[in-house]
DRENDO-1510 file (C-alpha; in Angstrom, 1 decimal, always signed):
<recs>
REC; n; res; u; v; w
REC; 1; MET; +55.0; +85.3; +58.4 .
REC; 2; LYS; +52.8; +88.3; +59.3 .
REC; 3; THR; +53.2; +91.4; +57.1 .
REC; 4; LEU; +52.3; +94.9; +58.4 .
REC; 5; ARG; +51.8; +97.7; +55.8 .
REC; 6; SER; +51.0; +101.1; +57.0 .
REC; 7; ALA; +51.1; +104.8; +56.0 .
REC; 8; LEU; +53.8; +106.9; +57.6 .
REC; 9; THR; +52.0; +109.3; +59.9 .
REC; 10; LEU; +52.4; +110.2; +63.5 .
REC; 11; ALA; +49.5; +107.9; +64.1 .
REC; 12; SER; +52.0; +105.1; +63.8 .
REC; 13; LEU; +53.1; +105.9; +67.4 .
REC; 14; ALA; +50.0; +104.1; +68.5 .
REC; 15; CYS; +51.3; +101.0; +66.8 .
REC; 16; ALA; +54.7; +101.5; +68.5 .
REC; 17; THR; +53.0; +101.8; +71.9 .
REC; 18; LEU; +51.1; +98.5; +71.3 .
REC; 19; PHE; +54.3; +96.7; +70.4 .
REC; 20; ALA; +56.0; +98.0; +73.5 .
REC; 21; ALA; +53.1; +96.9; +75.8 .
REC; 22; LEU; +53.3; +93.3; +74.8 .
REC; 23; PRO; +54.7; +90.9; +77.4 .
REC; 24; ALA; +58.4; +90.0; +76.8 .
REC; 25; ALA; +57.5; +86.3; +76.4 .
REC; 26; ALA; +55.3; +87.2; +73.5 .
REC; 27; GLN; +58.1; +88.9; +71.7 .
REC; 28; ASP; +60.8; +86.3; +72.2 .
REC; 29; ARG; +60.4; +84.8; +68.7 .
REC; 30; VAL; +59.5; +88.0; +66.8 .
REC; 31; LEU; +61.5; +90.4; +64.7 .
REC; 32; ASN; +60.0; +93.8; +63.8 .
REC; 33; LEU; +61.4; +95.0; +60.4 .
REC; 34; TYR; +61.2; +98.4; +58.8 .
REC; 35; SER; +62.0; +97.9; +55.1 .
REC; 36; ALA; +62.5; +100.2; +52.1 .
REC; 37; ARG; +62.8; +97.1; +49.9 .
REC; 38; HIS; +59.4; +96.5; +48.2 .
REC; 39; TYR; +60.1; +93.3; +46.1 .
REC; 40; GLN; +57.8; +90.3; +46.2 .
REC; 41; THR; +60.8; +88.1; +45.8 .
REC; 42; ASP; +61.9; +89.1; +49.3 .
REC; 43; GLU; +59.0; +87.1; +50.7 .
REC; 44; ALA; +61.0; +83.9; +50.2 .
REC; 45; LEU; +64.0; +85.5; +51.9 .
REC; 46; TYR; +61.9; +86.3; +55.1 .
REC; 47; SER; +60.1; +83.0; +55.0 .
REC; 48; ASN; +63.3; +81.0; +54.9 .
REC; 49; PHE; +64.6; +82.9; +57.9 .
REC; 50; THR; +61.4; +82.1; +59.8 .
REC; 51; LYS; +61.6; +78.4; +58.9 .
REC; 52; ALA; +65.3; +78.2; +59.9 .
REC; 53; THR; +64.9; +80.0; +63.2 .
REC; 54; GLY; +61.3; +80.0; +64.3 .
REC; 55; ILE; +61.5; +83.8; +64.5 .
REC; 56; ARG; +58.4; +85.5; +63.0 .
REC; 57; ILE; +58.9; +88.7; +61.0 .
REC; 58; ASN; +56.5; +91.7; +61.3 .
REC; 59; ARG; +57.2; +94.1; +58.4 .
REC; 60; VAL; +56.5; +97.8; +57.8 .
REC; 61; GLU; +57.3; +99.1; +54.3 .
REC; 62; ALA; +58.0; +102.6; +53.3 .
REC; 63; ASP; +60.7; +104.5; +51.4 .
REC; 64; ASP; +64.0; +105.4; +53.0 .
REC; 65; ALA; +63.0; +109.0; +54.0 .
REC; 66; GLY; +59.7; +107.8; +55.4 .
REC; 67; ILE; +61.4; +105.2; +57.6 .
REC; 68; LEU; +63.9; +107.6; +59.0 .
REC; 69; ALA; +61.2; +110.1; +59.7 .
REC; 70; ARG; +59.1; +107.4; +61.4 .
REC; 71; LEU; +62.0; +106.3; +63.6 .
REC; 72; LYS; +62.6; +109.9; +64.7 .
REC; 73; ALA; +58.9; +110.4; +65.5 .
REC; 74; GLU; +58.6; +107.1; +67.5 .
REC; 75; GLY; +61.8; +107.7; +69.5 .
REC; 76; SER; +62.4; +105.2; +72.3 .
REC; 77; ALA; +58.9; +103.9; +71.8 .
REC; 78; SER; +59.8; +102.5; +68.4 .
REC; 79; PRO; +59.1; +98.7; +68.0 .
REC; 80; ALA; +61.7; +98.5; +65.1 .
REC; 81; ASP; +64.4; +95.9; +65.5 .
REC; 82; VAL; +66.0; +95.9; +62.0 .
REC; 83; ILE; +66.1; +98.7; +59.4 .
REC; 84; LEU; +66.6; +97.9; +55.7 .
REC; 85; LEU; +67.4; +101.0; +53.4 .
REC; 86; VAL; +68.3; +101.2; +49.8 .
REC; 87; ASP; +70.8; +104.0; +49.6 .
REC; 88; ALA; +74.2; +104.8; +51.2 .
REC; 89; ALA; +73.3; +108.5; +51.8 .
REC; 90; ARG; +70.2; +107.6; +53.8 .
REC; 91; LEU; +72.1; +104.9; +55.8 .
REC; 92; TRP; +74.7; +107.5; +56.6 .
REC; 93; ARG; +72.0; +110.0; +57.6 .
REC; 94; GLY; +70.4; +107.4; +59.9 .
REC; 95; GLU; +73.7; +106.8; +61.6 .
REC; 96; GLN; +74.3; +110.6; +62.0 .
REC; 97; ASP; +70.9; +111.0; +63.6 .
REC; 98; GLY; +71.6; +108.2; +66.1 .
REC; 99; LEU; +68.9; +105.9; +64.8 .
REC; 100; PHE; +71.0; +102.7; +64.8 .
REC; 101; GLN; +73.1; +100.9; +67.3 .
REC; 102; PRO; +76.5; +99.3; +66.7 .
REC; 103; VAL; +76.8; +95.6; +66.1 .
REC; 104; LYS; +79.9; +93.5; +66.8 .
REC; 105; SER; +79.7; +90.3; +64.7 .
REC; 106; ALA; +82.6; +88.2; +63.5 .
REC; 107; VAL; +80.3; +86.8; +60.8 .
REC; 108; LEU; +79.5; +90.2; +59.4 .
REC; 109; GLU; +83.0; +91.5; +59.6 .
REC; 110; GLN; +84.3; +88.5; +57.8 .
REC; 111; ARG; +81.8; +88.3; +55.0 .
REC; 112; ILE; +80.9; +92.0; +54.2 .
REC; 113; PRO; +83.8; +94.1; +52.8 .
REC; 114; ALA; +84.9; +97.0; +55.0 .
REC; 115; GLN; +84.1; +99.6; +52.3 .
REC; 116; LEU; +80.5; +98.5; +52.3 .
REC; 117; ARG; +80.0; +99.1; +56.0 .
REC; 118; GLY; +79.1; +102.1; +58.1 .
REC; 119; GLY; +80.9; +103.8; +60.9 .
REC; 120; GLU; +83.0; +101.6; +63.2 .
REC; 121; THR; +83.7; +102.1; +66.9 .
REC; 122; ALA; +85.0; +99.8; +69.7 .
REC; 123; GLN; +81.3; +98.9; +70.2 .
REC; 124; GLY; +80.8; +97.7; +66.6 .
REC; 125; THR; +79.6; +98.7; +63.2 .
REC; 126; GLN; +76.6; +100.9; +62.6 .
REC; 127; TRP; +75.3; +99.3; +59.4 .
REC; 128; PHE; +76.2; +96.8; +56.7 .
REC; 129; GLY; +75.7; +96.6; +52.9 .
REC; 130; ILE; +73.7; +93.6; +51.9 .
REC; 131; SER; +73.5; +94.0; +48.1 .
REC; 132; THR; +75.0; +96.4; +45.4 .
REC; 133; ARG; +74.0; +97.9; +42.1 .
REC; 134; ALA; +76.1; +100.0; +39.7 .
REC; 135; ARG; +75.1; +103.4; +38.4 .
REC; 136; VAL; +75.9; +103.3; +34.7 .
REC; 137; MET; +75.3; +104.9; +31.3 .
REC; 138; VAL; +72.8; +103.7; +28.7 .
REC; 139; ILE; +73.4; +105.0; +25.2 .
REC; 140; ASP; +71.5; +105.2; +21.9 .
REC; 141; LYS; +73.7; +102.9; +19.7 .
REC; 142; THR; +72.7; +104.9; +16.6 .
REC; 143; ARG; +74.0; +108.2; +18.0 .
REC; 144; LEU; +76.9; +107.4; +20.4 .
REC; 145; LYS; +79.8; +105.0; +20.9 .
REC; 146; PRO; +80.7; +103.6; +24.3 .
REC; 147; THR; +83.9; +105.7; +24.3 .
REC; 148; ASP; +81.8; +108.8; +24.1 .
REC; 149; VAL; +80.6; +108.2; +27.7 .
REC; 150; ASP; +83.2; +105.9; +29.2 .
REC; 151; ARG; +83.7; +108.3; +32.1 .
REC; 152; TYR; +81.1; +110.1; +34.2 .
REC; 153; GLU; +83.1; +113.3; +33.6 .
REC; 154; LYS; +82.1; +113.1; +29.9 .
REC; 155; LEU; +78.5; +113.9; +30.7 .
REC; 156; ALA; +79.6; +117.5; +30.9 .
REC; 157; ALA; +81.4; +117.5; +27.6 .
REC; 158; PRO; +80.2; +120.1; +25.1 .
REC; 159; ALA; +79.8; +117.3; +22.5 .
REC; 160; LEU; +76.8; +116.1; +24.5 .
REC; 161; LYS; +74.9; +119.4; +24.5 .
REC; 162; GLY; +71.2; +118.6; +24.7 .
REC; 163; GLN; +71.7; +114.9; +24.8 .
REC; 164; VAL; +71.7; +113.9; +28.4 .
REC; 165; CYS; +68.7; +112.4; +30.4 .
REC; 166; ILE; +68.8; +111.9; +34.1 .
REC; 167; ARG; +66.3; +111.9; +37.0 .
REC; 168; SER; +66.3; +114.6; +39.7 .
REC; 169; GLY; +69.7; +115.6; +40.8 .
REC; 170; SER; +68.5; +115.5; +44.4 .
REC; 171; HIS; +67.4; +111.9; +44.2 .
REC; 172; PRO; +69.4; +109.7; +46.6 .
REC; 173; TYR; +70.8; +107.6; +43.8 .
REC; 174; ASN; +72.2; +110.7; +42.1 .
REC; 175; LEU; +73.4; +112.3; +45.3 .
REC; 176; SER; +75.5; +109.2; +46.0 .
REC; 177; LEU; +76.9; +109.2; +42.4 .
REC; 178; PHE; +77.8; +112.9; +42.7 .
REC; 179; GLY; +79.3; +112.2; +46.2 .
REC; 180; SER; +81.5; +109.6; +44.5 .
REC; 181; VAL; +82.6; +112.2; +41.9 .
REC; 182; LEU; +83.3; +114.7; +44.7 .
REC; 183; ASP; +85.6; +112.2; +46.4 .
REC; 184; ALA; +87.5; +111.7; +43.2 .
REC; 185; ALA; +87.6; +115.3; +41.8 .
REC; 186; GLY; +87.3; +117.7; +44.7 .
REC; 187; SER; +84.7; +120.5; +45.3 .
REC; 188; ALA; +85.6; +123.0; +42.6 .
REC; 189; ALA; +85.8; +120.4; +39.8 .
REC; 190; THR; +82.7; +118.6; +40.9 .
REC; 191; GLU; +80.6; +121.8; +40.9 .
REC; 192; ALA; +81.9; +122.8; +37.5 .
REC; 193; TRP; +81.0; +119.3; +36.2 .
REC; 194; LEU; +77.5; +119.5; +37.6 .
REC; 195; LYS; +77.0; +122.8; +35.9 .
REC; 196; GLY; +78.2; +121.2; +32.7 .
REC; 197; VAL; +75.7; +118.3; +33.1 .
REC; 198; VAL; +72.9; +120.8; +33.6 .
REC; 199; ALA; +73.9; +122.6; +30.4 .
REC; 200; ASN; +73.8; +119.3; +28.5 .
REC; 201; LEU; +70.3; +118.1; +29.6 .
REC; 202; ALA; +67.9; +117.2; +26.8 .
REC; 203; ARG; +65.0; +118.0; +29.1 .
REC; 204; ASP; +64.2; +118.9; +32.7 .
REC; 205; PRO; +64.8; +116.0; +35.0 .
REC; 206; LYS; +61.7; +113.9; +35.5 .
REC; 207; GLY; +60.6; +110.4; +36.1 .
REC; 208; GLY; +62.6; +107.4; +37.3 .
REC; 209; ASP; +65.5; +105.5; +35.8 .
REC; 210; THR; +63.4; +103.4; +33.5 .
REC; 211; ASP; +61.9; +106.6; +32.1 .
REC; 212; GLN; +65.4; +107.8; +31.3 .
REC; 213; ILE; +66.3; +104.5; +29.4 .
REC; 214; ARG; +63.0; +104.7; +27.4 .
REC; 215; ALA; +63.8; +108.3; +26.5 .
REC; 216; VAL; +67.1; +107.2; +25.0 .
REC; 217; ALA; +65.4; +104.5; +23.0 .
REC; 218; SER; +62.8; +107.0; +21.7 .
REC; 219; GLY; +65.5; +109.4; +20.5 .
REC; 220; GLU; +64.7; +112.1; +23.1 .
REC; 221; CYS; +68.2; +111.9; +24.4 .
REC; 222; ALA; +71.4; +110.0; +23.5 .
REC; 223; VAL; +72.6; +109.0; +26.9 .
REC; 224; ALA; +71.0; +108.4; +30.3 .
REC; 225; VAL; +72.2; +107.5; +33.8 .
REC; 226; THR; +70.5; +104.5; +35.5 .
REC; 227; ASN; +71.1; +101.8; +38.0 .
REC; 228; THR; +71.9; +98.4; +36.5 .
REC; 229; TYR; +68.8; +96.6; +37.8 .
REC; 230; TYR; +66.5; +98.8; +35.8 .
REC; 231; TYR; +68.2; +97.9; +32.6 .
REC; 232; ALA; +68.3; +94.2; +33.6 .
REC; 233; ARG; +64.5; +94.2; +34.1 .
REC; 234; LEU; +64.1; +95.4; +30.6 .
REC; 235; MET; +66.5; +92.7; +29.3 .
REC; 236; LYS; +64.4; +90.0; +31.1 .
REC; 237; SER; +61.1; +91.3; +29.9 .
REC; 238; THR; +59.1; +89.5; +27.3 .
REC; 239; ARG; +57.1; +92.6; +26.2 .
REC; 240; PRO; +58.0; +93.6; +22.6 .
REC; 241; GLU; +58.3; +97.3; +23.5 .
REC; 242; ASP; +60.9; +96.5; +26.2 .
REC; 243; ARG; +62.8; +94.2; +23.9 .
REC; 244; ALA; +62.9; +97.1; +21.3 .
REC; 245; VAL; +64.3; +99.4; +24.0 .
REC; 246; VAL; +67.1; +96.9; +24.7 .
REC; 247; GLU; +67.8; +96.4; +21.0 .
REC; 248; ARG; +68.4; +100.1; +20.3 .
REC; 249; THR; +70.5; +100.8; +23.5 .
REC; 250; GLN; +73.7; +99.7; +25.1 .
REC; 251; LEU; +74.8; +99.8; +28.7 .
REC; 252; VAL; +78.3; +101.2; +29.5 .
REC; 253; PHE; +80.2; +100.8; +32.7 .
REC; 254; PRO; +82.0; +104.2; +33.3 .
REC; 255; ASN; +85.5; +104.8; +34.5 .
REC; 256; GLN; +86.8; +101.3; +33.9 .
REC; 257; ALA; +90.3; +102.7; +33.0 .
REC; 258; ASP; +90.6; +104.6; +36.3 .
REC; 259; ARG; +88.7; +104.5; +39.6 .
REC; 260; GLY; +85.9; +102.2; +38.6 .
REC; 261; THR; +82.1; +102.4; +38.3 .
REC; 262; HIS; +80.1; +103.9; +41.2 .
REC; 263; VAL; +78.1; +101.3; +43.2 .
REC; 264; ASN; +75.4; +102.0; +45.7 .
REC; 265; ILE; +73.9; +99.5; +48.2 .
REC; 266; SER; +71.0; +98.2; +50.1 .
REC; 267; GLY; +72.0; +98.0; +53.7 .
REC; 268; ALA; +70.8; +96.8; +57.1 .
REC; 269; ALA; +71.1; +98.1; +60.6 .
REC; 270; VAL; +69.9; +97.2; +64.1 .
REC; 271; ALA; +67.5; +99.9; +65.4 .
REC; 272; ARG; +68.7; +102.0; +68.3 .
REC; 273; HIS; +65.9; +100.9; +70.6 .
REC; 274; ALA; +65.6; +97.3; +69.3 .
REC; 275; ARG; +63.8; +95.1; +71.9 .
REC; 276; ASN; +64.7; +91.9; +70.1 .
REC; 277; ARG; +68.4; +92.6; +69.6 .
REC; 278; ASP; +69.7; +89.1; +69.5 .
REC; 279; ALA; +67.1; +88.2; +66.8 .
REC; 280; ALA; +68.1; +91.3; +64.9 .
REC; 281; VAL; +71.8; +90.4; +64.8 .
REC; 282; GLN; +70.9; +86.9; +63.8 .
REC; 283; PHE; +68.8; +88.3; +60.9 .
REC; 284; LEU; +71.7; +90.5; +59.8 .
REC; 285; GLU; +74.0; +87.5; +59.8 .
REC; 286; TYR; +71.5; +85.5; +57.9 .
REC; 287; LEU; +71.4; +88.2; +55.2 .
REC; 288; ALA; +75.2; +87.7; +54.8 .
REC; 289; SER; +74.7; +83.9; +54.1 .
REC; 290; ASP; +75.3; +82.6; +50.6 .
REC; 291; ASP; +71.7; +81.6; +50.2 .
REC; 292; ALA; +70.3; +84.9; +51.3 .
REC; 293; GLN; +72.8; +86.8; +49.2 .
REC; 294; ARG; +71.6; +84.9; +46.2 .
REC; 295; MET; +68.0; +85.7; +46.9 .
REC; 296; LEU; +68.7; +89.4; +47.5 .
REC; 297; ALA; +70.7; +89.7; +44.3 .
REC; 298; ASP; +68.5; +87.7; +42.0 .
REC; 299; GLY; +65.2; +89.1; +43.4 .
REC; 300; ASN; +66.1; +92.6; +42.2 .
REC; 301; ASN; +68.8; +92.0; +39.7 .
REC; 302; GLU; +71.5; +93.2; +42.1 .
REC; 303; TYR; +75.0; +92.0; +43.0 .
REC; 304; PRO; +76.0; +90.1; +46.1 .
REC; 305; VAL; +78.3; +91.7; +48.6 .
REC; 306; VAL; +79.8; +88.4; +49.8 .
REC; 307; ALA; +82.6; +87.1; +47.7 .
REC; 308; THR; +81.5; +83.4; +47.9 .
REC; 309; ALA; +77.9; +84.1; +46.9 .
REC; 310; ARG; +77.0; +83.2; +43.4 .
REC; 311; THR; +74.2; +84.5; +41.2 .
REC; 312; GLU; +72.9; +82.8; +38.0 .
REC; 313; ASN; +70.9; +85.8; +36.9 .
REC; 314; PRO; +71.1; +85.7; +33.1 .
REC; 315; ALA; +70.7; +89.5; +32.6 .
REC; 316; LEU; +73.6; +90.3; +35.0 .
REC; 317; MET; +75.7; +87.6; +33.4 .
REC; 318; ALA; +75.0; +89.2; +30.0 .
REC; 319; LEU; +76.1; +92.6; +31.2 .
REC; 320; GLY; +79.5; +91.1; +32.1 .
REC; 321; ARG; +82.0; +91.8; +34.8 .
REC; 322; PHE; +83.2; +95.3; +35.7 .
REC; 323; LYS; +85.6; +97.2; +38.0 .
REC; 324; SER; +83.8; +98.9; +40.8 .
REC; 325; GLU; +85.1; +101.9; +42.8 .
REC; 326; ALA; +86.9; +101.2; +46.1 .
REC; 327; VAL; +86.0; +104.3; +48.0 .
REC; 328; PRO; +84.2; +103.6; +51.3 .
REC; 329; ILE; +80.5; +103.8; +50.7 .
REC; 330; ALA; +80.0; +105.6; +54.1 .
REC; 331; LYS; +82.4; +108.4; +52.8 .
REC; 332; ILE; +80.2; +108.8; +49.8 .
REC; 333; GLY; +77.2; +109.2; +52.0 .
REC; 334; ALA; +78.9; +111.8; +54.0 .
REC; 335; ASN; +79.7; +113.8; +50.8 .
REC; 336; THR; +76.0; +114.2; +49.9 .
REC; 337; ALA; +75.3; +117.1; +52.1 .
REC; 338; GLY; +77.9; +119.2; +50.3 .
REC; 339; VAL; +76.7; +117.9; +46.9 .
REC; 340; GLN; +73.1; +119.1; +47.6 .
REC; 341; GLN; +74.4; +122.7; +48.2 .
REC; 342; MET; +76.2; +122.5; +44.8 .
REC; 343; LEU; +73.1; +121.3; +43.1 .
REC; 344; ASP; +71.2; +124.3; +44.5 .
REC; 345; ARG; +73.9; +126.7; +43.2 .
REC; 346; VAL; +74.0; +125.3; +39.7 .
REC; 347; GLY; +70.2; +124.9; +39.4 .
REC; 348; PHE; +70.2; +121.1; +39.1 .
REC; 349; ARG; +66.7; +120.3; +40.2 .
</recs>
């Protein structure tokens, strides 16, 4: 398998032109993948696809925003066949910008739940979730009880004044969480809640999710918001300092008594101008297989989207089962534009 890694600049158009100029016969057994997943464990995923099909994968890696910008810049000259993104809001944005093409596949429709798919038309579905992760609370066990933060809404409670840590409100993971709250509570209540969260911050938002967890363990804050896989990584670590973080903290799945915990996705789509469309659809169907689901989930401590897929990840098993929200993930993505305006108004950087 050949891997392409490149910076996201307009110079990439030259690469697109080169792909486009290749004879059709030379592209028959090739798939060009733009991926926001940067995990070494995915190498086995791609290698197994090539072994099973003979289709070689060329890969370009960047973050979600960079990939969407690149697709826009390349236009119809883009060599991309499949797009992998790691956030529902960005998948929704790609759909709205016309960067994907619909896929009609009985395999995907049967195996991937409807609430984890993009917009659907007579021509097919725009994108498909391929793995999930939950956005949860992590608390300092010496300062809080799980019942203190058993709902997202409690992050704005006066009792948590100066005790909340969270990364930037405009980060896609938070935008999707806030889009979920908006779906449940409505505009006025969500904006008031966001204002309350800002008032409860222990510090200005900074860093990633792991930084928030470490801040809880160090005593800088009492509760943080994080994706499950960041906490699972610390649970599986053999480093003494990571074990100490896990020992002092506890993970809480919010809203188990009502709508369920918010989940976000990694998702896949066929690029609008895909030249290897049949191979692209075959790859998406492969991602929905039990074996691929297991590799996707175990590789980054995520959860499968296919009901029959099984993971034996010890960290996830230790976290236990939880109730997840049922709201369509595409609807959450659509809510994020309004959420961003609220964040600007309440000063949530």
